[in-house]
N, C-alpha and C positions, 0 to 999 in steps of 0.2 A: 279714611285719615279723620282721625278725631280733633275737632275744634272747639274751643271755649265758646260757649255761650255768652252773648252779648243782652244788656240790659235786666230785666227780671225774668229769670229763666223760669218755664214752665215747671210743673212739680215731677210729670215724667214718671208714673208708677207704673207703668208699663217696662221702662228699663229696670225698674227696682224687681219685678215678676223675672225678668231673663236671669238676673243674678241670685235667686233664690236660693240655689244650693250652696252659695258665699254665704248666705244668712245662715243657715243651717249650720253650717260649718263654723262659723263664728260664733252663734249660740251655744254649740257643743263644746269650743277651747274656752267659753268664759266660764261656764260650768265647771270644767276639769281644772280652771287656774284656779277659780275661787278656794276651792279643797283640796289642792295639791300642798303636799307635805305638812296637812293638819293633823294636831292630834285626836280630834273627837269629830272630825270631818262635817258630814250634813247634820251633825248634832246642833251646829251654830245656828241653824236654820228655827229650832225650837228654843234652844236657852234665849235667846235675845228677846222675843216676844215676851216669853213664859214670867223670864225673873222683871222685868219692865212691868208685867202684869200683875206680880207679886207685890213690886214696891208700890204701883198704883193704888192698890188697893188696901195697903196698910196705911197711906196717907192722905188720901184724897177720901177712898172708901169708909175705912174705919173710923181716920181721925178727924179728918175734915167734914163728913158726914153728908159728903155730896151724891144727890139722888141718881138712882140709875135705871130709872123707868119700870120701877118693880121686879125689875132683875136681878140676880147675886151680883154683887160689883164685879166678882172674877171674871164671869163671861161675859158680863157687860163692857170691861174693859179690853177682854182678849179679843173678843170678835172684833172690836175697832183696829186693834194694833197687828192684828194679820195685813187687812188692804195698805194700813201706813207703812207698816216694812218693805209691802210689796214697791210703794210709792217710792218713799224714802231711798231703797237702795238704787231702784232704778233710775231716780233724777243723779243720783251722784255717778254712778258708775256711767249715765250717759253723757252728763255734762263733762267729764273727762275722758270721755271715749275717744275723740280725735288726737288727742295729745298723747294718751298712749298707746294708740296705733300710728306713731309718726312714719317709721319705718315701712309700713305697708302702703300709706299713704304716699311716700315721696317715691314708690318705686313701679307700682300698677295704675292701670285707669280700672276704677269700677264705681257705682253711686256709691259717693261718700254716706248716703241717708243708710246705708247696710249697717254702719257702723254703730249710729247710736241706736239704731232698731234692734239690733243685736243684743245690745246691753240692758235694753228695757225687758226684753221676751226672756231672757235668761234666769231673771228673779221669779218667775213662775214656778221652777222647781222648789226653789226655798218655800214658797206658798204653800205648794203642794204637801210638802213634808211637815209645815205647820199646822196645816189645815187639819191633819187628823187629831192633834191635840185637842183641836175646838170639837171635832165631832165626838171625844172621848167626855170632855166637859159636858156638852149637851146631854149627852146619855145619864152621865154623875147628877145633874141636877133635874133630870126628866123633862127637858124640853124636847119637843117634836116640832121639826118644822113644818110650815104651812105649803099650799102651792104655791106660795111668794119663793120659794128657795129655787125657782126656774128661772127667777131673774137675776140670780146671784151672776153669771157671767156678765149680763151687762154692765154690772156696778165694776166688775174686775177690768171691761174692757174701758171703763168711764177711768179707773184709776191709770190704767197703762196709758193711757190717751194724755191724762194730765202730766204726768211722767215725761213722755214722750214730746208734746207741747213746749215744755218748761225747758227740759234736756236739749232740745233741738237749738235754742235761744243760748244757752249757756255754753254749749258744745262750739258753736260757733265763735261767739263772743271769746271762748278762752283760747283760741287758736291766736287770736290777737293781743288778746289782755290776759296774760298768764295768771294774774291776781283775782282772775274771776273763781279759782277754785276754790279759794281761801272764803268766799260769802258762801258758798254751799252748804257748809256745815251751821252757818248762822241762819241762813233761809230756812232750813228743815227744821231746825230749833224752833223758830219762831212762828213757823207754818203748825207744828205739831200741836200748840197752844191755842191756836186760831182756829183748830179743827175739834168738832164737840167728840173727844175720845175721851177725856176725864171727867166731861161732863155731858149729859144729854141736850140736845136741842131745844128741848121744851122749855130751859132757863132762858132763854132767849124770847123777848117779847114778841108776839107773831108780827108786829109790824115791821122788823128788823129782818124777819126770816128770808124774807129774799137777798137783802143784803148780805145774809151770811152764804146762801146759794152762792155769792162771786167766787166764793174759796170751793172749788169743786170738790175737793175733799172731804167738807161738809156733807155732800150730797152723796157720796160714795160710801162713808162712813154710816150716816142714816139710813142708807139703802140696804148695807149689807147686814146691819142688826134687823131690820123690817122684815128681808128675806129669809135671815137664817133663825133669829129669836123670836118673830113674832111681835114686834112692838105695834103697840095699839093703831096709830094711825101711819099709812103710808107718806113719806116726806114728800109730795107730789111737788111743793111750790118750789123747796131748797133742791130737789133733783132737775127740775127744767129749767132753774136757773145756771145750775151747775153745769148742764150739757150745753146751754151757751155758751157758757164761760170756756168749756174746755175745746169747742169747737174752734172759737177765736183764737185761743192761743194755740192749737194745734194747725190751723191754717196759715196764720200769721207764722209759727215758728217754719213751718215748710217751704214759705216763699222766702224769709231771710237767709234759711240755711241754703236753699239752693241758689240764692243771690250771691251769698258768699262763696260757694265753693268751689268756683273758678280760684281763688286765691288761698285755698289751703295747702295745696302741695308747696308753694313758695313761702308761706309764711310758717307754716308748723316747723 
């Protein structure tokens, strides 16, 4: 017999592993639904960051003359936009994932954590497609990655952890308060300019670097630039603070999500 938990439920990742096949199915479903009946299909994964990079390069790089740590501004911006797109799409999809899967939640039991997790992981396909353009740009500008490129999976994991941590809070709140979904576009727009995408972190005074690291995506963006483009100094302090911030968001989000999970089927 399935009994509801009481109090602050444990995270119970072992149960999540038991439902790994459902996780694979939901990831594949999200990928297919995203491009079903679209005119250009997966090309949207390239169009969005590429044309955003063009706009940033014209207005921030050419007109505003914002420095780019000695790198050509287009590749400076595009390298940051890739992990940002991965994060923003994962946050948007995971934040609305429970409400979007209302019928599934109310009909059968499974660990609800599978739903926002699948929404986050599905974005890796778009990242992989757009990453090919980054490799082509690196070849065009004659940029060869250093040995630091092997740290790239760590920074991608940090971006996914940030999206999942915030997404767990938003998705659980969105079940009870449906206006939460209206705050997500504003949140991501504000977060975009709080992250060093159009500007380098070197513009921030040294004494404020730790504060910048409280934004986990700052560590992700600066880490990806260092790993792929070989920027001068590894963003050690920013990344260290960002890792601590992600762990706090993720652990808090997991416990809050599990706490509210027992009410999802009744409220959604």
